[in-house]
C-alpha positions in Angstrom: 0.0 0.0 0.0 2.8 2.4 0.8 4.5 1.9 -2.5 1.1 2.4 -4.3 0.9 5.7 -2.4 4.5 6.5 -3.6 3.8 5.9 -7.2 0.5 7.7 -7.2 1.4 10.3 -4.6 1.1 13.3 -6.7 -2.6 12.8 -7.5 -3.6 11.2 -4.2 -2.0 14.0 -2.0 -3.5 16.7 -4.2 -6.9 15.2 -3.7 -6.3 15.0 0.1 -5.6 18.7 0.3 -8.3 19.5 -2.4 -5.5 21.3 -4.3 -5.8 22.4 -7.9 -3.1 22.5 -10.4 -2.4 25.9 -11.9 -0.8 27.3 -15.1 1.4 30.4 -15.3 -1.4 32.8 -16.3 -3.4 32.0 -13.0 -0.5 32.9 -10.6 2.4 34.3 -12.6 4.5 35.5 -9.6 4.4 32.1 -7.9 4.8 30.1 -11.0 7.9 32.3 -12.1 9.4 32.0 -8.7 9.1 28.2 -8.7 10.7 28.1 -12.2 13.6 30.3 -11.2 14.4 28.3 -8.1 14.1 25.0 -9.7 16.6 26.1 -12.3 19.0 27.0 -9.5 18.3 23.6 -8.0 19.0 21.8 -11.3 15.5 20.3 -11.3 13.0 19.9 -14.0 9.9 22.1 -13.6 7.5 20.6 -11.2 3.7 20.9 -11.4 2.5 23.9 -9.3 -0.7 23.7 -7.3 -2.6 25.7 -4.7 -4.8 24.3 -1.9 -7.8 26.2 -0.7 -6.7 26.1 3.0 -6.6 29.1 5.2 -3.7 27.6 7.2 -0.3 28.8 5.8 1.5 25.8 4.6 3.2 24.1 1.7 4.2 20.7 0.6 6.1 18.7 -2.2 5.2 15.3 -3.4 5.8 13.0 -6.4 7.7 9.8 -6.9 10.8 11.5 -8.6 11.8 14.8 -9.9 10.1 14.3 -13.2 6.8 13.7 -11.5 6.9 16.3 -8.7 4.4 18.8 -7.4 5.0 21.9 -5.3 1.8 23.1 -3.6 1.2 26.2 -1.5 -2.0 26.8 0.5 -3.9 30.0 -0.2 -3.2 31.0 3.4 0.5 31.1 3.0 0.2 33.2 -0.2 -1.7 35.8 2.0 0.6 35.8 4.9 4.3 35.8 3.8 6.3 38.2 1.8 8.3 37.4 -1.3 11.6 36.5 0.5 9.7 34.2 2.8 7.7 32.3 0.1 11.0 31.9 -1.8 12.5 30.3 1.2 9.4 27.9 1.5 9.5 26.9 -2.1 13.2 26.4 -2.1 12.6 24.1 1.0 10.0 22.1 -1.0 12.3 21.8 -4.1 15.0 20.4 -1.7 12.6 17.6 -0.8 12.4 16.8 -4.4 16.1 17.1 -4.9 16.8 14.6 -2.1 14.0 12.3 -3.1 12.6 12.5 0.4 9.2 10.9 -0.7 11.1 7.7 -1.7 13.0 7.5 1.7 9.8 8.2 3.7 7.9 5.6 1.8 10.6 3.0 2.4 10.7 4.0 6.1 6.8 3.7 6.3 6.9 0.4 4.5 9.4 -1.1 6.9 7.5 0.1 9.9 4.3 -1.3 8.6 6.1 -4.7 8.0 7.5 -4.8 11.6 4.0 -3.9 12.9 2.5 -6.7 10.9 5.2 -9.3 12.2 4.5 -7.9 15.6 0.9 -8.9 15.5 1.6 -12.4 14.2 4.2 -12.9 17.1 1.7 -11.5 19.6 -0.9 -14.2 18.6 1.8 -16.8 18.5 2.8 -15.9 22.0 -0.8 -15.8 23.3 -1.7 -19.2 21.7 1.6 -21.0 22.5 3.0 -21.0 19.1 6.2 -19.6 20.3 7.1 -22.9 22.3 6.0 -24.6 25.3 7.5 -22.4 27.8 4.7 -19.8 27.7 5.9 -18.1 30.8 9.5 -17.7 29.5 10.0 -17.5 25.8 6.4 -16.7 25.1 6.5 -13.7 27.4 9.7 -12.5 25.9 8.2 -12.7 22.4 5.1 -10.9 23.5 7.3 -8.0 24.9 9.2 -7.9 21.7 6.1 -7.9 19.6 4.9 -4.8 21.5 8.2 -2.9 21.6 9.4 -3.6 18.1 6.5 -1.7 16.2 7.0 1.2 18.5 10.7 1.3 17.8 10.2 1.0 14.1 7.6 4.0 14.1 10.1 6.1 16.2 12.8 5.4 13.5 10.2 6.3 10.9 9.6 9.6 12.6 13.3 10.3 13.1 13.9 10.0 9.4 11.0 12.4 8.7 12.5 15.0 11.1 15.9 14.5 9.6 14.5 15.0 6.2 13.0 18.4 7.3 16.4 19.5 8.7 18.1 18.5 5.5 15.5 20.4 3.3 15.8 23.5 5.4 19.6 23.6 4.9 19.5 22.7 1.1 16.6 25.1 0.7 18.4 27.9 2.2 21.3 27.2 -0.1 19.1 27.3 -3.1 17.4 30.5 -2.2 20.6 31.9 -0.7 18.6 33.5 2.2 18.3 31.3 5.3 16.5 34.2 7.2 13.7 34.2 4.6 12.8 30.7 5.5 13.4 31.2 9.2 11.0 34.0 9.2 8.3 32.0 7.2 8.7 29.1 9.6 8.0 31.3 12.6 4.9 32.7 11.0 3.5 29.4 9.9 4.2 27.7 13.2 2.2 30.4 15.0 -0.7 30.3 12.6 -0.9 26.5 12.4 -1.4 26.3 16.2 -4.6 28.5 15.8 -5.9 27.7 12.4 -6.8 24.0 12.0 -6.3 22.3 8.6 -8.8 19.8 7.2 -6.4 17.2 5.8 -6.0 13.5 6.0 -3.4 12.7 8.7 -1.7 10.4 6.2 -0.6 13.4 4.3 0.4 15.7 7.3 4.0 14.8 7.4 4.4 16.2 3.9 3.8 19.7 5.0 6.6 22.1 5.9 5.1 22.6 9.4 2.7 20.2 11.2 -0.8 21.1 9.8 -2.4 19.3 12.7 -0.7 21.3 15.4 -4.0 22.9 16.3 -5.2 19.4 17.4 -4.5 18.6 20.9 -2.0 15.7 21.2 0.0 14.1 23.9 2.7 13.0 21.5 5.8 15.0 21.5 9.5 14.7 20.7 10.3 11.2 19.4 6.7 10.6 18.3 6.4 13.7 15.9 7.1 13.9 12.2 8.3 17.5 12.4 11.3 18.8 14.5 10.6 21.8 16.7 10.3 24.9 14.8 12.5 26.8 17.3 15.3 24.4 16.6 14.9 24.7 12.8 14.9 28.6 13.1 18.1 28.3 15.3 19.9 26.2 12.7 18.9 28.5 9.9 20.1 31.6 11.9 23.4 29.8 12.6 23.7 29.2 8.8 23.0 32.9 8.1 25.8 33.8 10.5 28.1 31.4 8.9 27.4 33.0 5.5 27.9 36.5 6.9 31.2 35.5 8.5 32.4 33.9 5.2 
């Protein structure tokens, strides 16, 4: 299922966000900005789309650079200035450049496989398929069956967070302006906590900031797909200082 999602991700994700593909005449400034930045990144021109969502956000999807989509919400186009949106688009192009959709799909598939094996082992331990010593080996297998899927999910989320850090850095290199992205992240993070987004949680990890942040959740840290915005901003600020010093 994950690889099917990977192959048809551009169409599936656009549908989840209710986004529409646009041509240059419909949003010339946005389209030309994507075109200019993708040339700097050495990428083919992606499909450009706009999602009718008030929450300021953006995402990239597609199985490879030749079948990629960059999508902005209508909310982000109203909120940020040209330098900030340039930083956001460069970040999304960085995801395409590094083929993060593929790495995320592989991680999700592996996590799903571990979870499935865990369920089989659980039933085996319960019904004595793991051996006669149900209080010894059976209990150990049951513990492993519970812990292994959680560990696999944590690894999957860690890969997602690392992808965001990598896209931040590469995106800042593409735009040449780390502070543009840093400023946009601060604005988007603040708004995403107040303005909920109507989106399938399966597509939430693709967004530049967590679109479900407005929903109350007890999961933090190791169980999140996005790194803390404050840490992302700090890294971009450090990158800007390095550039100024150089």
